[in-house]
PDB file of all heavy atoms in Angstrom:
ATOM      1  N   MET A   1     171.405  62.140 236.761  1.00  0.00           N
ATOM      2  CA  MET A   1     172.068  61.569 235.617  1.00  0.00           C
ATOM      3  C   MET A   1     173.315  60.813 236.059  1.00  0.00           C
ATOM      4  O   MET A   1     173.573  59.729 235.579  1.00  0.00           O
ATOM      5  CB  MET A   1     172.421  62.677 234.632  1.00  0.00           C
ATOM      6  CG  MET A   1     173.074  62.174 233.377  1.00  0.00           C
ATOM      7  SD  MET A   1     172.058  61.101 232.387  1.00  0.00           S
ATOM      8  CE  MET A   1     171.424  62.225 231.207  1.00  0.00           C
ATOM      9  N   ALA A   2     174.078  61.394 236.972  1.00  0.00           N
ATOM     10  CA  ALA A   2     175.285  60.722 237.450  1.00  0.00           C
ATOM     11  C   ALA A   2     174.947  59.397 238.111  1.00  0.00           C
ATOM     12  O   ALA A   2     175.678  58.416 237.964  1.00  0.00           O
ATOM     13  CB  ALA A   2     176.039  61.631 238.416  1.00  0.00           C
ATOM     14  N   SER A   3     173.825  59.366 238.831  1.00  0.00           N
ATOM     15  CA  SER A   3     173.400  58.128 239.481  1.00  0.00           C
ATOM     16  C   SER A   3     173.082  57.054 238.446  1.00  0.00           C
ATOM     17  O   SER A   3     173.471  55.895 238.602  1.00  0.00           O
ATOM     18  CB  SER A   3     172.182  58.406 240.359  1.00  0.00           C
ATOM     19  OG  SER A   3     171.690  57.216 240.905  1.00  0.00           O
ATOM     20  N   LEU A   4     172.388  57.429 237.399  1.00  0.00           N
ATOM     21  CA  LEU A   4     172.043  56.481 236.335  1.00  0.00           C
ATOM     22  C   LEU A   4     173.301  55.939 235.665  1.00  0.00           C
ATOM     23  O   LEU A   4     173.442  54.733 235.452  1.00  0.00           O
ATOM     24  CB  LEU A   4     171.141  57.147 235.298  1.00  0.00           C
ATOM     25  CG  LEU A   4     170.809  56.301 234.071  1.00  0.00           C
ATOM     26  CD1 LEU A   4     170.054  55.045 234.461  1.00  0.00           C
ATOM     27  CD2 LEU A   4     170.025  57.127 233.073  1.00  0.00           C
ATOM     28  N   ILE A   5     174.239  56.816 235.358  1.00  0.00           N
ATOM     29  CA  ILE A   5     175.489  56.383 234.730  1.00  0.00           C
ATOM     30  C   ILE A   5     176.249  55.447 235.653  1.00  0.00           C
ATOM     31  O   ILE A   5     176.798  54.435 235.219  1.00  0.00           O
ATOM     32  CB  ILE A   5     176.337  57.605 234.337  1.00  0.00           C
ATOM     33  CG1 ILE A   5     175.641  58.344 233.194  1.00  0.00           C
ATOM     34  CG2 ILE A   5     177.755  57.185 233.936  1.00  0.00           C
ATOM     35  CD1 ILE A   5     176.244  59.677 232.850  1.00  0.00           C
ATOM     36  N   GLY A   6     176.267  55.772 236.946  1.00  0.00           N
ATOM     37  CA  GLY A   6     176.927  54.903 237.908  1.00  0.00           C
ATOM     38  C   GLY A   6     176.304  53.521 237.963  1.00  0.00           C
ATOM     39  O   GLY A   6     177.010  52.512 237.984  1.00  0.00           O
ATOM     40  N   GLN A   7     174.973  53.471 237.966  1.00  0.00           N
ATOM     41  CA  GLN A   7     174.273  52.186 238.014  1.00  0.00           C
ATOM     42  C   GLN A   7     174.548  51.366 236.756  1.00  0.00           C
ATOM     43  O   GLN A   7     174.803  50.158 236.828  1.00  0.00           O
ATOM     44  CB  GLN A   7     172.778  52.404 238.176  1.00  0.00           C
ATOM     45  CG  GLN A   7     172.386  52.935 239.540  1.00  0.00           C
ATOM     46  CD  GLN A   7     170.908  53.260 239.615  1.00  0.00           C
ATOM     47  OE1 GLN A   7     170.102  52.744 238.843  1.00  0.00           O
ATOM     48  NE2 GLN A   7     170.550  54.132 240.539  1.00  0.00           N
ATOM     49  N   LEU A   8     174.492  52.027 235.599  1.00  0.00           N
ATOM     50  CA  LEU A   8     174.753  51.314 234.346  1.00  0.00           C
ATOM     51  C   LEU A   8     176.194  50.823 234.290  1.00  0.00           C
ATOM     52  O   LEU A   8     176.465  49.728 233.807  1.00  0.00           O
ATOM     53  CB  LEU A   8     174.450  52.224 233.147  1.00  0.00           C
ATOM     54  CG  LEU A   8     172.981  52.497 232.895  1.00  0.00           C
ATOM     55  CD1 LEU A   8     172.813  53.565 231.832  1.00  0.00           C
ATOM     56  CD2 LEU A   8     172.249  51.224 232.479  1.00  0.00           C
ATOM     57  N   SER A   9     177.113  51.624 234.791  1.00  0.00           N
ATOM     58  CA  SER A   9     178.526  51.223 234.796  1.00  0.00           C
ATOM     59  C   SER A   9     178.755  49.997 235.661  1.00  0.00           C
ATOM     60  O   SER A   9     179.562  49.126 235.320  1.00  0.00           O
ATOM     61  CB  SER A   9     179.399  52.374 235.294  1.00  0.00           C
ATOM     62  OG  SER A   9     179.353  53.448 234.398  1.00  0.00           O
ATOM     63  N   LEU A  10     178.055  49.924 236.776  1.00  0.00           N
ATOM     64  CA  LEU A  10     178.215  48.783 237.667  1.00  0.00           C
ATOM     65  C   LEU A  10     177.600  47.514 237.110  1.00  0.00           C
ATOM     66  O   LEU A  10     178.117  46.420 237.300  1.00  0.00           O
ATOM     67  CB  LEU A  10     177.583  49.083 239.033  1.00  0.00           C
ATOM     68  CG  LEU A  10     178.307  50.112 239.889  1.00  0.00           C
ATOM     69  CD1 LEU A  10     177.473  50.434 241.125  1.00  0.00           C
ATOM     70  CD2 LEU A  10     179.679  49.597 240.282  1.00  0.00           C
ATOM     71  N   LYS A  11     176.485  47.645 236.392  1.00  0.00           N
ATOM     72  CA  LYS A  11     175.722  46.472 235.973  1.00  0.00           C
ATOM     73  C   LYS A  11     175.977  46.030 234.541  1.00  0.00           C
ATOM     74  O   LYS A  11     175.562  44.941 234.169  1.00  0.00           O
ATOM     75  CB  LYS A  11     174.230  46.744 236.162  1.00  0.00           C
ATOM     76  CG  LYS A  11     173.875  46.933 237.631  1.00  0.00           C
ATOM     77  CD  LYS A  11     172.416  47.185 237.827  1.00  0.00           C
ATOM     78  CE  LYS A  11     172.120  47.392 239.301  1.00  0.00           C
ATOM     79  NZ  LYS A  11     170.730  47.634 239.579  1.00  0.00           N
ATOM     80  N   SER A  12     176.616  46.862 233.725  1.00  0.00           N
ATOM     81  CA  SER A  12     176.741  46.524 232.308  1.00  0.00           C
ATOM     82  C   SER A  12     178.175  46.672 231.802  1.00  0.00           C
ATOM     83  O   SER A  12     178.669  47.785 231.643  1.00  0.00           O
ATOM     84  CB  SER A  12     175.814  47.417 231.479  1.00  0.00           C
ATOM     85  OG  SER A  12     176.075  47.241 230.107  1.00  0.00           O
ATOM     86  N   PRO A  13     178.827  45.558 231.513  1.00  0.00           N
ATOM     87  CA  PRO A  13     180.182  45.635 230.938  1.00  0.00           C
ATOM     88  C   PRO A  13     180.181  46.372 229.594  1.00  0.00           C
ATOM     89  O   PRO A  13     181.121  47.086 229.290  1.00  0.00           O
ATOM     90  CB  PRO A  13     180.588  44.178 230.746  1.00  0.00           C
ATOM     91  CG  PRO A  13     179.684  43.379 231.630  1.00  0.00           C
ATOM     92  CD  PRO A  13     178.425  44.173 231.755  1.00  0.00           C
ATOM     93  N   GLU A  14     179.112  46.217 228.805  1.00  0.00           N
ATOM     94  CA  GLU A  14     179.026  46.886 227.511  1.00  0.00           C
ATOM     95  C   GLU A  14     178.978  48.402 227.687  1.00  0.00           C
ATOM     96  O   GLU A  14     179.542  49.143 226.894  1.00  0.00           O
ATOM     97  CB  GLU A  14     177.790  46.422 226.733  1.00  0.00           C
ATOM     98  CG  GLU A  14     177.840  44.985 226.298  1.00  0.00           C
ATOM     99  CD  GLU A  14     177.370  44.024 227.384  1.00  0.00           C
ATOM    100  OE1 GLU A  14     176.844  44.472 228.421  1.00  0.00           O
ATOM    101  OE2 GLU A  14     177.542  42.805 227.186  1.00  0.00           O
ATOM    102  N   PHE A  15     178.321  48.865 228.725  1.00  0.00           N
ATOM    103  CA  PHE A  15     178.228  50.298 228.986  1.00  0.00           C
ATOM    104  C   PHE A  15     179.592  50.853 229.415  1.00  0.00           C
ATOM    105  O   PHE A  15     179.961  51.961 229.053  1.00  0.00           O
ATOM    106  CB  PHE A  15     177.183  50.590 230.058  1.00  0.00           C
ATOM    107  CG  PHE A  15     176.949  52.053 230.275  1.00  0.00           C
ATOM    108  CD1 PHE A  15     176.105  52.762 229.445  1.00  0.00           C
ATOM    109  CD2 PHE A  15     177.581  52.721 231.310  1.00  0.00           C
ATOM    110  CE1 PHE A  15     175.908  54.113 229.635  1.00  0.00           C
ATOM    111  CE2 PHE A  15     177.383  54.070 231.517  1.00  0.00           C
ATOM    112  CZ  PHE A  15     176.535  54.774 230.668  1.00  0.00           C
ATOM    113  N   ARG A  16     180.340  50.070 230.173  1.00  0.00           N
ATOM    114  CA  ARG A  16     181.652  50.523 230.662  1.00  0.00           C
ATOM    115  C   ARG A  16     182.690  50.624 229.559  1.00  0.00           C
ATOM    116  O   ARG A  16     183.572  51.459 229.614  1.00  0.00           O
ATOM    117  CB  ARG A  16     182.172  49.566 231.731  1.00  0.00           C
ATOM    118  CG  ARG A  16     181.493  49.710 233.054  1.00  0.00           C
ATOM    119  CD  ARG A  16     182.245  48.934 234.120  1.00  0.00           C
ATOM    120  NE  ARG A  16     182.358  47.513 233.834  1.00  0.00           N
ATOM    121  CZ  ARG A  16     181.489  46.598 234.281  1.00  0.00           C
ATOM    122  NH1 ARG A  16     180.471  46.965 235.019  1.00  0.00           N
ATOM    123  NH2 ARG A  16     181.653  45.333 233.995  1.00  0.00           N
ATOM    124  N   GLN A  17     182.613  49.777 228.566  1.00  0.00           N
ATOM    125  CA  GLN A  17     183.657  49.693 227.551  1.00  0.00           C
ATOM    126  C   GLN A  17     183.998  51.022 226.867  1.00  0.00           C
ATOM    127  O   GLN A  17     185.162  51.360 226.803  1.00  0.00           O
ATOM    128  CB  GLN A  17     183.301  48.646 226.507  1.00  0.00           C
ATOM    129  CG  GLN A  17     183.514  47.228 226.966  1.00  0.00           C
ATOM    130  CD  GLN A  17     184.920  46.978 227.450  1.00  0.00           C
ATOM    131  OE1 GLN A  17     185.185  46.978 228.642  1.00  0.00           O
ATOM    132  NE2 GLN A  17     185.840  46.780 226.549  1.00  0.00           N
ATOM    133  N   PRO A  18     183.068  51.790 226.304  1.00  0.00           N
ATOM    134  CA  PRO A  18     183.448  53.030 225.626  1.00  0.00           C
ATOM    135  C   PRO A  18     184.175  54.010 226.545  1.00  0.00           C
ATOM    136  O   PRO A  18     185.159  54.620 226.150  1.00  0.00           O
ATOM    137  CB  PRO A  18     182.128  53.619 225.143  1.00  0.00           C
ATOM    138  CG  PRO A  18     181.202  52.455 225.065  1.00  0.00           C
ATOM    139  CD  PRO A  18     181.642  51.527 226.168  1.00  0.00           C
ATOM    140  N   GLY A  19     183.719  54.139 227.771  1.00  0.00           N
ATOM    141  CA  GLY A  19     184.365  55.044 228.704  1.00  0.00           C
ATOM    142  C   GLY A  19     185.753  54.584 229.081  1.00  0.00           C
ATOM    143  O   GLY A  19     186.687  55.375 229.178  1.00  0.00           O
ATOM    144  N   ALA A  20     185.900  53.296 229.264  1.00  0.00           N
ATOM    145  CA  ALA A  20     187.198  52.748 229.647  1.00  0.00           C
ATOM    146  C   ALA A  20     188.210  52.905 228.516  1.00  0.00           C
ATOM    147  O   ALA A  20     189.387  53.121 228.750  1.00  0.00           O
ATOM    148  CB  ALA A  20     187.051  51.283 230.026  1.00  0.00           C
ATOM    149  N   ALA A  21     187.735  52.811 227.289  1.00  0.00           N
ATOM    150  CA  ALA A  21     188.625  52.936 226.134  1.00  0.00           C
ATOM    151  C   ALA A  21     188.871  54.395 225.759  1.00  0.00           C
ATOM    152  O   ALA A  21     189.636  54.681 224.861  1.00  0.00           O
ATOM    153  CB  ALA A  21     188.024  52.191 224.945  1.00  0.00           C
ATOM    154  N   HIS A  22     188.204  55.316 226.444  1.00  0.00           N
ATOM    155  CA  HIS A  22     188.311  56.752 226.180  1.00  0.00           C
ATOM    156  C   HIS A  22     187.872  57.116 224.771  1.00  0.00           C
ATOM    157  O   HIS A  22     188.381  58.059 224.176  1.00  0.00           O
ATOM    158  CB  HIS A  22     189.731  57.256 226.442  1.00  0.00           C
ATOM    159  CG  HIS A  22     190.174  57.031 227.842  1.00  0.00           C
ATOM    160  ND1 HIS A  22     189.657  57.715 228.904  1.00  0.00           N
ATOM    161  CD2 HIS A  22     191.076  56.158 228.359  1.00  0.00           C
ATOM    162  CE1 HIS A  22     190.229  57.290 230.020  1.00  0.00           C
ATOM    163  NE2 HIS A  22     191.082  56.334 229.720  1.00  0.00           N
ATOM    164  N   ASP A  23     186.936  56.346 224.212  1.00  0.00           N
ATOM    165  CA  ASP A  23     186.408  56.639 222.887  1.00  0.00           C
ATOM    166  C   ASP A  23     185.277  57.653 222.937  1.00  0.00           C
ATOM    167  O   ASP A  23     184.859  58.154 221.900  1.00  0.00           O
ATOM    168  CB  ASP A  23     185.897  55.354 222.220  1.00  0.00           C
ATOM    169  CG  ASP A  23     187.025  54.391 221.907  1.00  0.00           C
ATOM    170  OD1 ASP A  23     188.169  54.857 221.783  1.00  0.00           O
ATOM    171  OD2 ASP A  23     186.759  53.191 221.795  1.00  0.00           O
ATOM    172  N   VAL A  24     184.761  57.938 224.105  1.00  0.00           N
ATOM    173  CA  VAL A  24     183.643  58.853 224.242  1.00  0.00           C
ATOM    174  C   VAL A  24     184.186  60.271 224.304  1.00  0.00           C
ATOM    175  O   VAL A  24     185.016  60.593 225.142  1.00  0.00           O
ATOM    176  CB  VAL A  24     182.828  58.538 225.518  1.00  0.00           C
ATOM    177  CG1 VAL A  24     181.688  59.519 225.676  1.00  0.00           C
ATOM    178  CG2 VAL A  24     182.332  57.110 225.466  1.00  0.00           C
ATOM    179  N   GLN A  25     183.727  61.106 223.388  1.00  0.00           N
ATOM    180  CA  GLN A  25     184.185  62.488 223.350  1.00  0.00           C
ATOM    181  C   GLN A  25     182.988  63.424 223.348  1.00  0.00           C
ATOM    182  O   GLN A  25     181.985  63.153 222.694  1.00  0.00           O
ATOM    183  CB  GLN A  25     185.033  62.743 222.118  1.00  0.00           C
ATOM    184  CG  GLN A  25     186.310  61.946 222.101  1.00  0.00           C
ATOM    185  CD  GLN A  25     187.126  62.216 220.856  1.00  0.00           C
ATOM    186  OE1 GLN A  25     186.769  63.038 220.041  1.00  0.00           O
ATOM    187  NE2 GLN A  25     188.229  61.510 220.713  1.00  0.00           N
ATOM    188  N   ASP A  26     183.112  64.510 224.052  1.00  0.00           N
ATOM    189  CA  ASP A  26     182.080  65.530 224.080  1.00  0.00           C
ATOM    190  C   ASP A  26     182.480  66.621 223.112  1.00  0.00           C
ATOM    191  O   ASP A  26     183.539  67.233 223.255  1.00  0.00           O
ATOM    192  CB  ASP A  26     181.945  66.097 225.499  1.00  0.00           C
ATOM    193  CG  ASP A  26     180.884  67.164 225.595  1.00  0.00           C
ATOM    194  OD1 ASP A  26     180.075  67.288 224.662  1.00  0.00           O
ATOM    195  OD2 ASP A  26     180.868  67.884 226.599  1.00  0.00           O
ATOM    196  N   LYS A  27     181.655  66.859 222.105  1.00  0.00           N
ATOM    197  CA  LYS A  27     182.021  67.873 221.127  1.00  0.00           C
ATOM    198  C   LYS A  27     181.815  69.284 221.663  1.00  0.00           C
ATOM    199  O   LYS A  27     182.373  70.233 221.138  1.00  0.00           O
ATOM    200  CB  LYS A  27     181.265  67.677 219.826  1.00  0.00           C
ATOM    201  CG  LYS A  27     179.759  67.795 219.949  1.00  0.00           C
ATOM    202  CD  LYS A  27     179.106  67.530 218.616  1.00  0.00           C
ATOM    203  CE  LYS A  27     177.607  67.599 218.755  1.00  0.00           C
ATOM    204  NZ  LYS A  27     176.943  67.388 217.504  1.00  0.00           N
ATOM    205  N   GLY A  28     180.995  69.436 222.710  1.00  0.00           N
ATOM    206  CA  GLY A  28     180.850  70.728 223.359  1.00  0.00           C
ATOM    207  C   GLY A  28     179.875  71.681 222.707  1.00  0.00           C
ATOM    208  O   GLY A  28     179.470  72.658 223.306  1.00  0.00           O
ATOM    209  N   PHE A  29     179.499  71.422 221.463  1.00  0.00           N
ATOM    210  CA  PHE A  29     178.565  72.308 220.786  1.00  0.00           C
ATOM    211  C   PHE A  29     177.756  71.524 219.766  1.00  0.00           C
ATOM    212  O   PHE A  29     178.094  70.399 219.426  1.00  0.00           O
ATOM    213  CB  PHE A  29     179.318  73.444 220.084  1.00  0.00           C
ATOM    214  CG  PHE A  29     180.281  72.946 219.031  1.00  0.00           C
ATOM    215  CD1 PHE A  29     179.859  72.760 217.732  1.00  0.00           C
ATOM    216  CD2 PHE A  29     181.578  72.629 219.362  1.00  0.00           C
ATOM    217  CE1 PHE A  29     180.730  72.284 216.768  1.00  0.00           C
ATOM    218  CE2 PHE A  29     182.463  72.151 218.402  1.00  0.00           C
ATOM    219  CZ  PHE A  29     182.033  71.980 217.110  1.00  0.00           C
ATOM    220  N   GLY A  30     176.680  72.124 219.300  1.00  0.00           N
ATOM    221  CA  GLY A  30     175.847  71.470 218.303  1.00  0.00           C
ATOM    222  C   GLY A  30     174.588  72.265 218.046  1.00  0.00           C
ATOM    223  O   GLY A  30     174.501  73.452 218.376  1.00  0.00           O
ATOM    224  N   VAL A  31     173.613  71.614 217.471  1.00  0.00           N
ATOM    225  CA  VAL A  31     172.331  72.238 217.147  1.00  0.00           C
ATOM    226  C   VAL A  31     171.221  71.361 217.688  1.00  0.00           C
ATOM    227  O   VAL A  31     171.265  70.140 217.542  1.00  0.00           O
ATOM    228  CB  VAL A  31     172.170  72.413 215.624  1.00  0.00           C
ATOM    229  CG1 VAL A  31     170.812  72.958 215.271  1.00  0.00           C
ATOM    230  CG2 VAL A  31     173.265  73.308 215.071  1.00  0.00           C
ATOM    231  N   LYS A  32     170.258  71.973 218.311  1.00  0.00           N
ATOM    232  CA  LYS A  32     169.096  71.261 218.849  1.00  0.00           C
ATOM    233  C   LYS A  32     167.885  71.712 218.030  1.00  0.00           C
ATOM    234  O   LYS A  32     167.652  72.902 217.875  1.00  0.00           O
ATOM    235  CB  LYS A  32     168.920  71.634 220.313  1.00  0.00           C
ATOM    236  CG  LYS A  32     167.830  70.909 221.004  1.00  0.00           C
ATOM    237  CD  LYS A  32     168.296  69.541 221.379  1.00  0.00           C
ATOM    238  CE  LYS A  32     167.706  69.157 222.709  1.00  0.00           C
ATOM    239  NZ  LYS A  32     168.097  67.842 223.087  1.00  0.00           N
ATOM    240  N   VAL A  33     167.144  70.766 217.484  1.00  0.00           N
ATOM    241  CA  VAL A  33     165.939  71.082 216.717  1.00  0.00           C
ATOM    242  C   VAL A  33     164.741  70.650 217.547  1.00  0.00           C
ATOM    243  O   VAL A  33     164.657  69.518 218.003  1.00  0.00           O
ATOM    244  CB  VAL A  33     165.935  70.366 215.354  1.00  0.00           C
ATOM    245  CG1 VAL A  33     164.658  70.656 214.601  1.00  0.00           C
ATOM    246  CG2 VAL A  33     167.152  70.778 214.542  1.00  0.00           C
ATOM    247  N   VAL A  34     163.816  71.586 217.760  1.00  0.00           N
ATOM    248  CA  VAL A  34     162.632  71.337 218.576  1.00  0.00           C
ATOM    249  C   VAL A  34     161.404  71.710 217.765  1.00  0.00           C
ATOM    250  O   VAL A  34     161.364  72.762 217.135  1.00  0.00           O
ATOM    251  CB  VAL A  34     162.672  72.192 219.870  1.00  0.00           C
ATOM    252  CG1 VAL A  34     161.486  71.880 220.743  1.00  0.00           C
ATOM    253  CG2 VAL A  34     163.960  71.977 220.625  1.00  0.00           C
ATOM    254  N   ASN A  35     160.406  70.832 217.759  1.00  0.00           N
ATOM    255  CA  ASN A  35     159.138  71.132 217.096  1.00  0.00           C
ATOM    256  C   ASN A  35     158.083  71.423 218.161  1.00  0.00           C
ATOM    257  O   ASN A  35     157.736  70.542 218.947  1.00  0.00           O
ATOM    258  CB  ASN A  35     158.686  69.953 216.223  1.00  0.00           C
ATOM    259  CG  ASN A  35     159.545  69.811 214.994  1.00  0.00           C
ATOM    260  OD1 ASN A  35     159.709  70.754 214.241  1.00  0.00           O
ATOM    261  ND2 ASN A  35     160.107  68.641 214.796  1.00  0.00           N
ATOM    262  N   LEU A  36     157.599  72.650 218.186  1.00  0.00           N
ATOM    263  CA  LEU A  36     156.597  73.055 219.159  1.00  0.00           C
ATOM    264  C   LEU A  36     155.272  73.312 218.447  1.00  0.00           C
ATOM    265  O   LEU A  36     155.249  73.962 217.403  1.00  0.00           O
ATOM    266  CB  LEU A  36     157.047  74.324 219.895  1.00  0.00           C
ATOM    267  CG  LEU A  36     158.357  74.209 220.656  1.00  0.00           C
ATOM    268  CD1 LEU A  36     158.766  75.559 221.208  1.00  0.00           C
ATOM    269  CD2 LEU A  36     158.236  73.204 221.776  1.00  0.00           C
ATOM    270  N   PRO A  37     154.165  72.822 218.993  1.00  0.00           N
ATOM    271  CA  PRO A  37     152.873  72.959 218.330  1.00  0.00           C
ATOM    272  C   PRO A  37     152.476  74.417 218.047  1.00  0.00           C
ATOM    273  O   PRO A  37     151.974  74.723 216.975  1.00  0.00           O
ATOM    274  CB  PRO A  37     151.883  72.324 219.308  1.00  0.00           C
ATOM    275  CG  PRO A  37     152.704  71.424 220.160  1.00  0.00           C
ATOM    276  CD  PRO A  37     154.062  72.033 220.219  1.00  0.00           C
ATOM    277  N   LEU A  38     152.717  75.304 218.969  1.00  0.00           N
ATOM    278  CA  LEU A  38     152.279  76.697 218.790  1.00  0.00           C
ATOM    279  C   LEU A  38     153.270  77.557 218.023  1.00  0.00           C
ATOM    280  O   LEU A  38     152.888  78.547 217.409  1.00  0.00           O
ATOM    281  CB  LEU A  38     152.013  77.348 220.156  1.00  0.00           C
ATOM    282  CG  LEU A  38     150.883  76.723 220.970  1.00  0.00           C
ATOM    283  CD1 LEU A  38     150.775  77.395 222.335  1.00  0.00           C
ATOM    284  CD2 LEU A  38     149.566  76.850 220.227  1.00  0.00           C
ATOM    285  N   VAL A  39     154.530  77.176 218.016  1.00  0.00           N
ATOM    286  CA  VAL A  39     155.562  78.009 217.415  1.00  0.00           C
ATOM    287  C   VAL A  39     156.084  77.421 216.110  1.00  0.00           C
ATOM    288  O   VAL A  39     156.460  78.142 215.199  1.00  0.00           O
ATOM    289  CB  VAL A  39     156.739  78.199 218.409  1.00  0.00           C
ATOM    290  CG1 VAL A  39     157.810  79.084 217.819  1.00  0.00           C
ATOM    291  CG2 VAL A  39     156.245  78.773 219.719  1.00  0.00           C
ATOM    292  N   GLY A  40     156.137  76.102 216.033  1.00  0.00           N
ATOM    293  CA  GLY A  40     156.697  75.438 214.866  1.00  0.00           C
ATOM    294  C   GLY A  40     158.091  74.915 215.168  1.00  0.00           C
ATOM    295  O   GLY A  40     158.460  74.683 216.312  1.00  0.00           O
ATOM    296  N   ARG A  41     158.864  74.789 214.127  1.00  0.00           N
ATOM    297  CA  ARG A  41     160.210  74.220 214.252  1.00  0.00           C
ATOM    298  C   ARG A  41     161.208  75.304 214.651  1.00  0.00           C
ATOM    299  O   ARG A  41     161.292  76.346 214.011  1.00  0.00           O
ATOM    300  CB  ARG A  41     160.620  73.607 212.924  1.00  0.00           C
ATOM    301  CG  ARG A  41     161.958  72.965 212.941  1.00  0.00           C
ATOM    302  CD  ARG A  41     162.276  72.413 211.562  1.00  0.00           C
ATOM    303  NE  ARG A  41     163.650  71.967 211.511  1.00  0.00           N
ATOM    304  CZ  ARG A  41     164.034  70.870 210.919  1.00  0.00           C
ATOM    305  NH1 ARG A  41     163.177  70.106 210.313  1.00  0.00           N
ATOM    306  NH2 ARG A  41     165.303  70.541 210.910  1.00  0.00           N
ATOM    307  N   LEU A  42     161.971  75.024 215.702  1.00  0.00           N
ATOM    308  CA  LEU A  42     163.024  75.917 216.160  1.00  0.00           C
ATOM    309  C   LEU A  42     164.359  75.197 216.058  1.00  0.00           C
ATOM    310  O   LEU A  42     164.478  74.041 216.449  1.00  0.00           O
ATOM    311  CB  LEU A  42     162.804  76.335 217.619  1.00  0.00           C
ATOM    312  CG  LEU A  42     161.540  77.104 217.957  1.00  0.00           C
ATOM    313  CD1 LEU A  42     161.472  77.349 219.459  1.00  0.00           C
ATOM    314  CD2 LEU A  42     161.510  78.431 217.213  1.00  0.00           C
ATOM    315  N   THR A  43     165.348  75.877 215.516  1.00  0.00           N
ATOM    316  CA  THR A  43     166.698  75.352 215.466  1.00  0.00           C
ATOM    317  C   THR A  43     167.544  76.221 216.379  1.00  0.00           C
ATOM    318  O   THR A  43     167.716  77.405 216.127  1.00  0.00           O
ATOM    319  CB  THR A  43     167.245  75.383 214.026  1.00  0.00           C
ATOM    320  OG1 THR A  43     166.361  74.631 213.191  1.00  0.00           O
ATOM    321  CG2 THR A  43     168.624  74.762 213.961  1.00  0.00           C
ATOM    322  N   LEU A  44     168.058  75.613 217.438  1.00  0.00           N
ATOM    323  CA  LEU A  44     168.756  76.361 218.478  1.00  0.00           C
ATOM    324  C   LEU A  44     170.200  75.885 218.611  1.00  0.00           C
ATOM    325  O   LEU A  44     170.456  74.678 218.601  1.00  0.00           O
ATOM    326  CB  LEU A  44     168.050  76.185 219.829  1.00  0.00           C
ATOM    327  CG  LEU A  44     166.562  76.505 219.841  1.00  0.00           C
ATOM    328  CD1 LEU A  44     165.932  76.002 221.123  1.00  0.00           C
ATOM    329  CD2 LEU A  44     166.355  77.993 219.691  1.00  0.00           C
ATOM    330  N   PRO A  45     171.134  76.811 218.751  1.00  0.00           N
ATOM    331  CA  PRO A  45     172.499  76.390 219.037  1.00  0.00           C
ATOM    332  C   PRO A  45     172.575  75.843 220.456  1.00  0.00           C
ATOM    333  O   PRO A  45     171.844  76.293 221.339  1.00  0.00           O
ATOM    334  CB  PRO A  45     173.312  77.676 218.899  1.00  0.00           C
ATOM    335  CG  PRO A  45     172.349  78.786 219.145  1.00  0.00           C
ATOM    336  CD  PRO A  45     171.012  78.265 218.688  1.00  0.00           C
ATOM    337  N   SER A  46     173.416  74.859 220.645  1.00  0.00           N
ATOM    338  CA  SER A  46     173.564  74.307 221.991  1.00  0.00           C
ATOM    339  C   SER A  46     175.043  74.039 222.258  1.00  0.00           C
ATOM    340  O   SER A  46     175.820  73.815 221.350  1.00  0.00           O
ATOM    341  CB  SER A  46     172.762  73.032 222.162  1.00  0.00           C
ATOM    342  OG  SER A  46     173.293  72.010 221.364  1.00  0.00           O
ATOM    343  N   ARG A  47     175.395  74.091 223.519  1.00  0.00           N
ATOM    344  CA  ARG A  47     176.745  73.704 223.911  1.00  0.00           C
ATOM    345  C   ARG A  47     176.708  73.224 225.341  1.00  0.00           C
ATOM    346  O   ARG A  47     175.826  73.586 226.121  1.00  0.00           O
ATOM    347  CB  ARG A  47     177.740  74.827 223.744  1.00  0.00           C
ATOM    348  CG  ARG A  47     177.497  76.003 224.595  1.00  0.00           C
ATOM    349  CD  ARG A  47     178.541  77.057 224.343  1.00  0.00           C
ATOM    350  NE  ARG A  47     178.315  78.107 225.317  1.00  0.00           N
ATOM    351  CZ  ARG A  47     179.024  79.159 225.446  1.00  0.00           C
ATOM    352  NH1 ARG A  47     180.023  79.355 224.652  1.00  0.00           N
ATOM    353  NH2 ARG A  47     178.763  80.048 226.362  1.00  0.00           N
ATOM    354  N   THR A  48     177.656  72.378 225.667  1.00  0.00           N
ATOM    355  CA  THR A  48     177.721  71.840 227.010  1.00  0.00           C
ATOM    356  C   THR A  48     178.629  72.712 227.853  1.00  0.00           C
ATOM    357  O   THR A  48     179.528  73.374 227.344  1.00  0.00           O
ATOM    358  CB  THR A  48     178.238  70.397 227.012  1.00  0.00           C
ATOM    359  OG1 THR A  48     179.515  70.371 226.387  1.00  0.00           O
ATOM    360  CG2 THR A  48     177.293  69.475 226.284  1.00  0.00           C
ATOM    361  N   ARG A  49     178.380  72.685 229.128  1.00  0.00           N
ATOM    362  CA  ARG A  49     179.218  73.445 230.056  1.00  0.00           C
ATOM    363  C   ARG A  49     179.928  72.471 230.972  1.00  0.00           C
ATOM    364  O   ARG A  49     179.360  71.494 231.416  1.00  0.00           O
ATOM    365  CB  ARG A  49     178.357  74.390 230.895  1.00  0.00           C
ATOM    366  CG  ARG A  49     177.667  75.407 230.048  1.00  0.00           C
ATOM    367  CD  ARG A  49     176.828  76.286 230.890  1.00  0.00           C
ATOM    368  NE  ARG A  49     176.024  77.138 230.022  1.00  0.00           N
ATOM    369  CZ  ARG A  49     175.678  78.354 230.334  1.00  0.00           C
ATOM    370  NH1 ARG A  49     176.019  78.867 231.480  1.00  0.00           N
ATOM    371  NH2 ARG A  49     174.968  79.065 229.498  1.00  0.00           N
ATOM    372  N   ALA A  50     181.157  72.768 231.231  1.00  0.00           N
ATOM    373  CA  ALA A  50     181.938  71.888 232.108  1.00  0.00           C
ATOM    374  C   ALA A  50     181.672  72.187 233.550  1.00  0.00           C
ATOM    375  O   ALA A  50     181.249  73.212 233.936  1.00  0.00           O
ATOM    376  CB  ALA A  50     183.421  72.048 231.804  1.00  0.00           C
TER     377      ALA A  50
END
């Protein structure tokens, strides 16, 4: 993932802009909804780790 972000940052001024302006924020938590054929719909808590 870091490699992809690095490549996009080098090649795309539009991609660099949000990061440069510090407008990108990680909320750290949320909900992930997954639909599985055998189980059905699952709503799972999610959070990012630093």
